[in-house]
Each structure stands twice: as structure tokens, then as C-alpha cells.
C-alpha positions as CSV (number, residue, x, y, z in Angstrom):
1,M,-8.2,2.3,19.1
2,T,-6.3,-0.8,17.7
3,F,-5.7,-0.8,13.9
4,Q,-4.4,-3.4,11.6
5,M,-3.0,-3.6,8.1
6,R,-2.3,-6.4,5.7
7,G,-0.4,-6.6,2.7
8,L,-2.0,-7.6,-0.7
9,E,-2.5,-11.2,-1.4
10,A,0.6,-12.9,-2.9
11,A,-1.6,-15.3,-4.9
12,T,-2.8,-12.4,-6.8
13,F,0.5,-11.5,-8.2
14,A,2.3,-14.9,-8.4
15,P,1.3,-15.8,-11.8
16,L,2.7,-12.5,-13.2
17,F,6.3,-13.6,-12.2
18,R,6.0,-16.6,-14.7
19,L,5.4,-14.0,-17.7
20,G,8.2,-13.0,-19.8
21,D,9.3,-9.3,-20.0
22,D,7.4,-8.7,-23.3
23,E,4.2,-10.0,-21.7
24,L,4.6,-7.8,-18.7
25,Q,5.4,-4.7,-21.0
26,A,2.1,-5.5,-23.0
27,M,0.2,-5.3,-19.7
28,G,1.8,-2.1,-18.6
29,A,4.0,-3.8,-15.9
30,Q,7.7,-4.4,-15.7
31,R,10.3,-6.6,-13.8
32,V,12.8,-4.7,-11.7
33,H,15.7,-5.6,-9.3
34,A,16.2,-3.5,-6.2
35,D,19.3,-1.5,-6.6
36,E,19.0,0.4,-3.3
37,A,18.3,-0.9,0.1
38,D,15.4,1.5,0.9
39,A,13.8,2.2,-2.4
40,Y,11.5,-0.7,-3.2
41,P,8.5,-1.2,-0.9
42,C,6.7,-4.5,-1.3
43,R,3.0,-4.1,-1.0
44,I,2.6,-7.9,-0.2
45,S,5.1,-8.2,2.8
46,L,4.8,-4.6,3.7
47,T,8.6,-4.5,3.9
48,R,11.4,-3.0,2.0
49,A,13.0,-5.3,-0.7
50,A,16.7,-6.3,-0.3
51,V,19.3,-5.1,-2.9
52,G,19.2,-7.6,-5.8
53,E,15.6,-8.8,-5.0
54,E,13.2,-9.3,-8.0
55,L,10.0,-7.3,-8.1
56,L,7.3,-6.4,-10.5
57,L,6.1,-2.9,-10.9
58,V,2.4,-3.0,-11.7
59,N,-0.7,-0.9,-11.7
60,H,-3.0,-1.8,-8.8
61,V,-6.6,-0.6,-8.2
62,H,-6.6,0.3,-4.6
63,Q,-9.9,2.2,-4.5
64,P,-12.2,-0.1,-6.8
65,D,-15.7,1.1,-6.0
66,P,-16.9,2.2,-9.5
67,S,-19.6,4.4,-8.1
68,S,-17.0,6.6,-6.3
69,P,-15.4,9.7,-7.8
70,Y,-12.2,8.6,-5.8
71,R,-11.8,5.3,-7.7
72,A,-8.1,5.1,-8.1
73,S,-5.1,3.1,-9.2
74,G,-1.5,3.5,-9.3
75,P,1.9,1.9,-9.5
76,I,3.2,-0.5,-6.8
77,F,6.0,-3.0,-6.3
78,V,5.4,-6.6,-5.4
79,S,7.9,-9.2,-4.6
80,R,7.8,-12.9,-4.7
81,S,7.1,-13.0,-1.0
82,P,4.9,-15.9,-0.1
83,A,3.8,-14.3,3.2
84,T,1.4,-11.5,3.4
85,G,2.4,-9.0,6.0
86,H,0.1,-8.4,8.9
87,Y,0.7,-5.8,11.5
88,R,-1.6,-4.9,14.4
89,G,-1.4,-1.9,16.4
90,E,2.1,-0.9,14.8
91,L,3.0,0.5,11.5
92,A,4.4,-1.8,8.8
93,P,8.1,-1.4,8.0
94,I,7.3,0.3,4.6
95,L,5.5,3.1,6.5
96,K,8.1,3.9,9.1
97,D,10.4,6.9,8.5
98,R,8.3,8.0,5.6
99,L,6.2,11.1,4.8
100,L,2.7,9.7,4.4
101,S,-0.6,11.1,3.1
102,L,-3.3,9.5,5.1
103,R,-6.8,9.4,3.6
104,A,-9.9,8.4,5.5
105,Y,-12.8,7.0,3.6
106,D,-16.3,6.2,4.5
107,G,-18.4,3.1,3.4
108,A,-19.3,4.8,0.1
109,A,-15.5,5.3,-0.6
110,L,-15.7,9.0,-0.3
111,I,-12.8,10.9,1.6
112,V,-14.1,12.3,4.9
113,D,-10.7,13.4,6.2
114,A,-7.1,13.6,5.1
115,E,-3.7,14.6,6.6
116,V,0.0,14.4,6.0
117,A,2.1,13.0,8.7
118,E,5.4,11.2,9.5
119,G,7.2,9.6,12.4
120,D,5.4,9.2,15.7
121,A,2.6,11.5,14.3
122,V,1.3,8.9,12.0
123,V,-0.2,6.5,14.6
124,G,-2.0,9.4,16.2
125,V,-3.7,10.6,12.9
126,I,-4.6,6.8,12.1
127,E,-6.3,6.5,15.6
128,R,-8.1,9.7,15.3
129,F,-9.4,8.8,11.9
130,L,-10.6,5.4,13.1
131,A,-12.2,6.9,16.1
132,D,-14.7,8.5,13.7
133,P,-17.5,6.0,13.3
134,Q,-18.2,7.1,9.6
135,V,-14.6,6.2,8.6
136,A,-14.5,2.7,7.2
137,H,-10.8,2.7,6.3
138,V,-7.7,4.6,5.9
139,D,-5.4,4.5,3.0
140,A,-1.7,5.4,3.4
141,H,0.1,6.8,0.4
142,F,3.8,7.8,0.0
143,A,3.4,11.5,0.0
144,R,6.3,12.4,-2.2
145,R,5.5,9.9,-5.0
146,G,1.8,9.6,-4.3
147,C,1.8,5.8,-4.6
148,F,-0.6,3.6,-2.5
149,A,1.2,2.2,0.4
150,A,-1.3,0.2,2.5
151,R,-4.9,-0.1,3.6
152,I,-5.4,0.5,7.5
153,E,-8.6,-0.7,9.2
154,R,-9.9,-1.2,12.7
155,A,-8.7,-4.4,14.3
């Protein structure tokens, strides 16, 4: 089964980069600069930020259905990247070489399956989940920190 993932829309976050640090802090966000090559995964480009790159650390509602007990939000990094990453049939760079928690949701935003995987096993889990007709999408989270990484859907 072919799958795809898209980064979040850059236009949603672009206005936040014009805010001052005090304004960001008032809304529970902060400006950061990547100080390690592999530590800041951008949810727009779905790539890892380069050292020195400016990002915002913001709270993002990744499971927005208010009628679901799995409604959820959490911290994510976003960069000034103007291009939304789109990956079809392959893992986005931020998902490679990471221990992932993969959660399969149905159309009512209820978890129907979940598994932890890394490396070559990740694609197999995604394909198995999406082969189940009751699965609407799969959310990948970084298993160690628990942060939302990307939404995965059928292509």
C-alpha cells in the first residue's frame, strides 16, 4: 500500500515569526536556534534544521476532533521553510533513524492500533496499519519525547 505524508502548512506559522519574543512567550511559544545538527525536526519541511537555523517551538493540536477522547496537542518545532515537505512511499527525513510510536486512528479519531518501531520496520508497520480499511490515518510520534512528528495517509 502506498502512503504519503505532508508537512504542516507554512502559511499557518509564518505570521508567528514576525512576533517579538515577549509576544511569543505570552502565547506559550518561543524562538530557538538549532545548536545541534540532528535535534530540531521541522514539521513543515519534515527535515532536520541546520545548526544556527531559527525555529519556533509552539504547541500544535494534531488530533483536533473535540468529540474524541484522543484529542491531543503538543510541542513542535517549525522553521521559516516556505516549502511544505511531501513524501510518497518513503519516510520523511525526520522519521528516519528514530524510534517512533505509530498510532492508527479510525474516522472518529479513535486509536485502533499502535506500535513502536524503528529503521526498516517502520514502513512495514505503516503499510500494515493502512491495509486495514477502518484506519483513516497514522500519526507518528517521536517515542522518546512523545512529540507529534507527522501524519501518514494513503496515497
